[in-house]
N, C-alpha and C positions, 0 to 999 in steps of 0.2 A: 469651526468655532463651537465652543461648548455652550450649554444652556446657562451656566453660571456666568460666563464671560458676557453673553448677550444681555442677561438681566442687569449686570453691573453697568454696562454701557447705557441701557435704557433708563436706569435710575438716575445716572449722572445727567442725561439729556433732559429728563423731566425736571430735575432740580434747577437746571439752568433756565428752563422756561418759566418756572415759578418765580425765580429771583428776578428775571427780566420783567415779568408782569408787575411785580411788587414795586420795583424801581420806577416803572412807567407811571403807575398811579401816584406814587409819592411826588415824582417830578411834576406831574400834571397839577397836583394840589398846590405846590409851591408857585407854579406859574399863575394859577388863578389868584393866589394871594398877592403876588406882585402886580398883576393887572389891576387889582382893586386899589392899589396905591398910586396908580397913574402912570406907571412905566409900561404903557401898552405896547409901543413899537418894539422896544427891546425884548419884552416878554414874548411877543409873537414870534420874533426872529429866533430867540432861544428855544421857544416851544416848538417851532418848526424843526429846528435841528434835533431837538430831543426826541420828537416823534419819529424823525427819520432814523436816529440812532437806535431807538427802541425797536422800531420795525425791522431794522437790519439785524439786530440781535435775535429777534424772534424768528425771522426767516432763517438765520444761521442755525439756530437751535433745531428748528424743524428739519432743515437740510441735514444736519448732523445725525438726527434720528434715522432718516431714511438711508444715509450712508452706512450707518451701523447695521441697520436692518438688512441691507442688501449684501454688504461686503464684510461685515464683521469688524473686529478691532484691528486697525491698521498695524498695530505692533505684533499681532499674531502671525505665525508662520503657516505655510501650506500644510504642515503636519497636522494642524487642527482640522483639516478637511479630509485628510487621507487621500486616496486615489480615486475619488468619486468622479464620474463622467461629467461632461460639460452641462448637461441638463440638470444634474443634481446640484452642481455648483451654483446654478442660476436660481435655485429655489431655497426659500428660507427653511423648508422642512429639512433639507439635506444639511444645511449649516447648523441647525439646532441639534439634530439627532446623531450625526456622524462623528465618531471619535476614533483615534488610532486603535487598530486591533479589533474593532467592533464592526458589525454589519448592520445597516438599517433594515427595516422591515421590507422596504422596496427592493433592496439588494438581495435579501434572502429569497424573496419571491422569484427574482430573476435567476438566481443560481439554482434554485429548486427546479425550475423549468429546464435550465441547461443540463443539470445533472440527470434528469429523466431522459432527455434527448441523447445525452452521452451514452447512457446505458442502452437505450433502445437501438440506436444507430451504430454504435461502435463496440460496446462491451460484449453484449450477449451474442452467442452463436445461434443461428437459426436451427430449428429442429430438422429441416430438410437437409441442411449442410452437414449437421452432425450425423444424421442417419446414413447419408451416403458415405461419409468418411469412416464411420464405424463398421460398415459392411466391408469396405476394403481392408481395414485393419483385421477384422475377424477372419477373413479369408487368408490373409498373409500369415497370421500367427497359427492358424490351423495347419497350413502347409508346412510352416517352419517346425512346428511341434512334431509333426509326423516324420519329417526328414531327420530331425535330431534323434528321436527315439529309435529309428531304424538304422542309424549310422553305426558302423562297426567300431568307431573310436569310443563311443559311449559304452558299448558292450565290453570292449577291452578294459575300460576303466571300472567295470562292474558298477556302473551308475545308471540311473534311469531318471525320467522326469514325469511329473504328473501334468495334467491339463494346465495350460497357461492361463493366468488369471488377470484380466484387465483391472487396473487400479488407477489411482490418481485423479486429477481434476476432470478429465473427460468422462470418467465413470461416476464421479461424485456430483456431476452437474455444475462444476465450477470452472469449466473451460471458458476462456475469453477470446475475443477478436476473431479467431478462425479455428475451424476443426482440423487442426494440422499437427496435433501432438497427442500421443497415447503412451501410457506406461503399462507394462505387463510384468507380472511376477512369474518366474519359471521355477516351481517347486522341485527340489531334488530330494526325494526320500532316501535316507541313509539305509543301506542294505543291512547294516548291523545296528541294532537298537541299544546295545550294551556298551559300556566302557567309555561313553562320551561325557564330556563335561564342558561347560561354558565358563571361561575365565575372563571376567570383565576387567578392563584397566581400572586401576584405583583412581587415577586422575581424570578419566574420561569414560564413564560407564555406558556411553553410547557405542563403544567398540569392545570386542572381545576376541579371544583366541578359542577355537574349537579344538579341543584336545581329546585324543584317545591314546592313553598311555601304553597300550599294548598294540597300537595301530588297529585300524579296522581291517581285518584280514581279507575282506572282500574288495577293498580299495587298494590299488598298487601303492607301494611305499613312496614312489616318486612324487605322489601328490601331497606328501607330508614333508615337514622340515625335520631337522635332526632332533627336535624336541617333541615329536609326536603331534604337532599342530597341523591341522589341515590347511594347506596353502590356498588362500583366496586368489592369489596371482596365478597359480598353476591351474586352478579350476576355471578361472576366467579364460585362460589361454586355451584350455580344452574346448570350451563352448565357442570361443571366438573362431577357432579353426573349423569347427563343424558348420557354424553359421556362414562362414566365408564360402564354403563349398555349396551351401544352399543358395547363396546369392549368385554364384557362378552358374549354377544350373538354371536359375530363373532368367538370368541375362541371355543365356543361350536360346531360351524360348522367346526372347524379344521383350521381356518385361524390364521396365526401368527401375532398378533397385540397386542400392549400394549399402555397404556396411561401414559404419563409423565406430572406431574403437578408442578414440582419444579421450572421451568423456567418462563420466562415472558409470555408465552402463554400456551394453552392446546395443548400438542403435542402428535400426534398419531405416534407410532413407528411401522413400517410395514415391514414384511419380505415377499419377493415375489420371482420370478423365480430365480433359481440357487443360492439360499441363498443370494440374494441381499437384502439390507436394505435401507430404506428411512425414513425420518421424515416429518410429515405434521403439521406445526404450525397453529392451528385454533385460530383466534383472534376475540372475540366478539367486535362489533362496533356499536355505537349509533350515529346517525346524528341529530344534533339540529341546526337549522338555517343553516348556511353554514359551520358548523364545523363537522368534523368527529372525534369522540372521541373513543379511543380504550382502551381495558382492558390491560394496561401495568402498572406494579407497579412503584411507584416512586423510583428513584435511591437510596434514603436514606434507603430503606428497605433491601439493600444489606449489610448494617452494621450489624455485629453480635450483637452489643449492641442495644437493642430495644429503649433505651432511646434517641438514635440518630435518630430514624425514624421521619419522618415528622408527626406532630400531627394529620393531616387529611389524612394520607396515605390510610386509609381504604375506603375513598370516592373519591379519586383522579382518574381522567381519563386522558389519554395522548392524545394530539392533533396529528392526523395522516395526513401526506401529501402523503401517498403512491399512491393514485390515480392520484394526480397532477404530482408527480414525474414519474409515469408510462408514462403519456402523454409527459412529457418533454424528457424522454429517447427516446421515439418513434420518436419524432420530430428530434432528432439528432442521430438516431440509425445508426451508421456507424462504420468503423473500428477504429476510435479513442477510442472506448470502449476497445480495446485491452490493452491500457495503464492502464486503471482501473483494468481490469481483471488480468493482470500480477502483479500489486501492491497488489491485494487481495491475490494472491497466495504467494507472498513474505511474506505477513503478517501471513499467516498460518504457515510458516516455520521459523519465526523469532520472538523472544520474545520482541525485541524492538518495532517493528512495531505493535505487538499485543497489545501494551498499548493503542492504539486507536481502535475504532470499525470499522467494514466494512461499517457501515452507515456514519461514518466520511469520509472515502475514497470516497464513492458514492457522498456525498454532495460536497466535494472538486471537484470531477470530473464534477458535474453539473455546478458549477461556471466556471471552466476552459474551458469546452466545450462551454458553453454559451457565454463566452468572445470572442471566435473565430468567432462566427456567422455562418450563413448558407453557406457562400461562401467558407469556409475552405475545402480543398480537401486532401484526404488521399493519401499518397505515401508509399507503403510497404517498400521501400528502406530507408525510414526515420523513421522506427519504433523506433530505439534507440534514435534518435533526439527528437521525440515526447514524448517518455517515460520520457526522462530527463526533458523535459519542464514541463510535468505533475508533476514530482517529485519536481522540483523547486517550482512550484506553491503550492504544498502541504506543502513543507518546509516553504514557506512564511506565510501560514496560521498558521502553528504551532509556528513560531517565533512571530507572532502577538498575539497568544493565543486567537484568536477569529474566530469562524466559526459557523454561524447560519444556520438552515435549509434553503434550497434554496427558499422556499416560505414563509419565516418568516423574517420580517424586524426588529423585536424587539431585540435589542442587548442583552437583558437579557436572551434570548433563546440560548445563546452561548453553543455549544456542547462540548467545551473544558474547561469550567469553573470549572469542578470538577477534572480536571487533576492537579497534583502537578507541580509547575514550574520546579523543577529539572527533573522530568520525561519528560516534553516537551523539555527542553534544551538537554537532552540526546538523545531524538528522533531526534531532528533537527541535532545534531552533527552526529548521525548515518547515516542519509540520505546524509548529505554533504560528509562524509568520505567513504561511502560504496556504496550507491545507485547511486550517481552521479559521481563515479569514476570507474576505471577498476576493483575495488574490487567487483563490481556487478557480474562479471563473476563467482566468487566462490559461491555466494548465489544462482545462477541458478542451482546448482547441488543438492540443498536440495529440496526433493520432497516427502512430506508426502502423503499417499495414499488417504486421505479424507479431505473434507472441513468442519471443525467443528467450 
């Protein structure tokens, strides 16, 4: 029930009491006059009934006031109270202050505490756990890098690799739930520095063909297509074969390791102490001019119908901003990242939020945090306020249906352009009705054990 509704009911009740009292005194005066004229018995009887009626009216008015005070306008619906708990429904404070889509101060305090507990107990990865997992990862990629460099297949292809570079959320300090996933770039220096060009797609500047019109004479022609474009599929196949041999060697030695190739990267699946598991995504990367191009398949290849795949999918490389983003995160690495990490965990546990990628969340965060500037100061007591601000910002980007990578100004690189409008509308409504309201409290109870 709103303040306006309660005020109106109170005013009506007070008016009724005033009128009742006025009638009482008027009637009493008339009875006195009649008594003075000698009609004592009749006057007393009528006066008794009048006093009884007036008293009943007065009691009824007072009763109506307390009914309104406790339960509100009988004609109002439960939507006036929202989904407040039973203790709030029993208090006049809740009835006065709570409205649909809004949160009372008491509810805010409760959600603030829940949000802090959610982060401390579920979202953040302990330093000890991350340290242990990072050590395993570094040992594995060190051995894998050495094996690849010394393998004859790489020598035959006249290719080499530089030291593998850890990137992604585990390196940026944004890993959530468990220390079970790492991303690693595998730089491939081109033996010939001349003749190369990067030809970005006009309709999708996140992808390009790497061309050398005279071929790179130090790389066998079988790794190019008929139009002198370096084949991303064939290069991936080369490293996949070498990594599979590495895995086979490790398993002979009794190590629990496997190679997964169906995803966007070459993924090592590793079992280590106490049956713990982790994945390490190894992503081959070529740098031409100022562009870092990685082996990530074009999104069209997700379509089961191959007729819908991009005609040049086999030779397309994706532009990577991982190193630039790593520097940007480091520049603003503070507790504001808690807002992103909480949203990532909510995404893990909710199908609506899962319609967008964690990279979309990270990109939105970079814009949001960048807009604040270096002077922004974190206040732990304002965790809920800041989280809602970030959610509002994300919702705005979804409503606009536009979000480009942080270091890309070409609007055609929009990360949301492949999302259906209905899906984005549903997601926006979900954020407005659940993440930005007291309904958030219920979603903080959902805690899947791993970040997938």
